[in-house]
N, C-alpha and C positions, 0 to 999 in steps of 0.2 A: 504494499500499500504506500502510496506517495503523499507528500504534503502539498499544500496549495502552491508553495514556492517551487517545488520540483516540477509540478505540472506546468506552471507558467513558464518556467525556463525551457522545458522540453518543447512546448508549443511555440513559443516565440523563436527558439532556435530553428525549428523546422520551417516556420513561415519565412524567417530571414534567409535561410538557405535557398528556399524556392524562389524568393524574390530576387536575390542576387543572381541566380541562374537565369531567370527570365529576363531581367533587365540587361544582363550581359549580352544576350542575343541581339538587343537593340543598341548596344554600345552606349548605355546610359548607366551612370552611377547615381542612384537615388539617395536622398537623405532618409534614413530609416530611424524613426524616433519612437521611444517607448514611454508614452504618457497619454493622458486622456484629452489633451488639447487638440481637437480635431478642426479647429478654425483655420482656414487657409490664410496665410499672410500675403503680402503683396509681391512675393518673389516671382520674377518674370521668366526665369530660365531654369528653374530647378524642379525636378520630379521629387515629390515628397510622399512618404508613407508613414502614417501614425498607427502604432499598435497599441490597443488598450483592451482591458478585460474587466469584467465585473461579475461577482458572484451574486446570484439572485435567489438561490434557495439552498438551504442545508436541512436535511432531515436526519434526525438522530434515532439510532437503533441500538439497544443493548445487545451485545454479542453473547451467545451461550454455547457455540460450538467452534472448534478449531481456534481457540484463543488460549494462550498460555497463562495469562493473568486474568483472574476473575474480575469482572466489572469493567473491562475495557469497552469502549464505545466506538461504533462505526458511524461516521457521518457520511451520508450520500449527498454530494455537492453538485450543483449545477451552476454554470455561469455562461456568459456570452463573451466571445472574443470579437473585436471589431478591428478591421484593417481598413483604414481610410486612405485613399489615394488622391493625390492632387497632381495634375499635369499642367504645365504652363501653356496658355493659349498661344504664346509667341513662338513656340517650337512647332515646326512643321510636323503634321501627322501625330501630334502628342495625344489627341483624343483616341485615335485608333490604337496606338501603342498601349495606352492605359487600359483600354478595354481588353486587348489581347492578354496583357499581363494579369489583369484581375480574373478573367475567365480561366486562364491556365492555372492560376493559384487555386481557384475554387475546385477545378477538376483534380489537381494533384492532392489537395487535402482530402477530397472524397475518396481517393485511392490509398491514402496513407493509413498505416497502422501505428499505434503508439503503445508504449509499455504500460502506462499507468492511467490513461484516460481514453475517453471516446468522444468523437466529434459527430454531431448530428445537425441536420437542417442548415447545411452550408449553402449560402446564396451570394450572388454577385449582383449588385444593383447600381445603375448609373443615376447620378443626381444632376441638378441644374448647375450651370457655370457659377462659380463663386470666387469673387475677387480676382478675376483674370486667370482662373484655374479651372480646368475640367476636373470633375470629381467622380469617383467610383468608390464603392464600398463592398467589402466582402465580410460577411458575418457568419458565425457558427455558434451553436450551443455546444459547450464541452461539459462532460460529466466525469466524476471520479469519486472513489471511496477513500476515506481517510480514517485510520484506526488510531485512537488516542488512548 
């Protein structure tokens, strides 16, 4: 069983690896940032990706089998991971590149297997232009068990 920190690290590392591979095909080095600020700034020539996550449900069950210490508790946790993409309008074909990268990330995450969590309901959605940037978002529900 993994901790929330281990799950986040495994998930963000996988996403970062896929993004670096996908952007390399287009000869682009994006800024990949790990925080919840998804507002586009006024950068006119930079591809940006913001990774954030939020836990929205934890259910608690007392364990009674396969546990070495009596009274240990399993938490079944669900969260949402959000990968927000911003592509500069000033760069030729940036909207197309952004859509290709986002859709490929969605498809590769759907095929991925992880050691300590599960991904469900992975979607890729385009948004309106925001502050001179094209915007796309990939979201997924992630679930894991943690024994305390």
